[in-house]
C-alpha positions, -999 to 999 in steps of 0.1 A, spaced: -497 253 -368 -475 256 -341 -481 280 -303 -459 286 -279 -488 306 -252 -471 315 -218 -495 321 -187 -486 331 -148 -471 369 -149 -482 390 -134 -477 421 -108 -454 411 -66 -435 426 -44 -399 430 -43 -386 393 -31 -416 373 -41 -421 345 -59 -437 330 -97 -439 306 -118 -444 309 -159 -454 284 -179 -454 271 -215 -480 259 -230 -468 241 -264 -490 230 -296 -488 220 -333 -450 206 -320 -435 177 -303 -422 196 -274 -396 172 -270 -378 177 -301 -364 210 -292 -346 223 -267 -363 253 -247 -351 287 -234 -365 317 -217 -359 351 -223 -374 382 -212 -371 421 -225 -376 449 -207 -389 490 -224 -357 504 -245 -336 472 -234 -324 447 -259 -344 405 -257 -322 388 -231 -314 353 -225 -333 341 -195 -327 309 -189 -329 273 -216 -335 240 -209 -320 202 -227 -346 182 -251 -351 162 -215 -343 185 -191 -311 173 -183 -289 207 -185 -297 238 -181 -281 270 -182 -291 307 -169 -282 340 -171 -260 349 -140 -283 377 -133 -304 353 -125 -289 322 -109 -290 302 -79 -326 327 -76 -344 311 -107 -351 272 -120 -365 265 -160 -378 227 -158 -396 209 -186 -428 179 -189 -432 170 -225 -464 147 -215 -475 175 -210 -457 198 -238 -450 225 -209 -423 246 -198 -420 260 -163 -400 290 -152 -402 293 -108 -392 327 -101 -380 332 -63 -359 361 -47 -378 384 -71 -359 418 -74 -373 451 -95 -349 446 -122 -367 415 -130 -397 437 -146 -397 425 -185 -420 411 -208 -410 369 -205 -412 351 -237 -409 314 -243 -386 303 -271 -376 265 -288 -348 259 -308 -351 224 -326 -317 213 -315 -306 193 -284 -292 220 -264 -300 252 -255 -289 288 -269 -278 322 -253 -290 338 -286 -322 350 -297 -317 342 -336 -316 300 -326 -343 298 -313 -373 289 -348 -412 297 -330 -422 325 -306 -441 329 -274 -465 362 -277 -451 374 -238 -455 373 -206 -456 408 -181 -439 405 -154 -435 431 -131 -419 434 -95 -426 468 -79 -398 478 -46 
């Protein structure tokens, strides 16, 4: 059974940092491109960042570029999202997702597996 489990969320002040982790089981992570998405109350799920199967190519939403960094460790079956200079508008539930392809995508429906999400709250 495939499982993606996010961790590392929490409450942080504006300007602070958090590091999210996504631990995968039941699949070989190196066979999947990985993405992070987020969903704020009353809003649609939106793309945050994606990384190719071996980590060589990354994509970011304009709203997080230069503040967030996606990375992966295939040996540990884990994907990370380092979030710096956090803003109140970054408050959302953050989800990791696996796409059976070499490269990531900004499109929600192109991902096959999803985690349960982790809450990130940024206070002003």
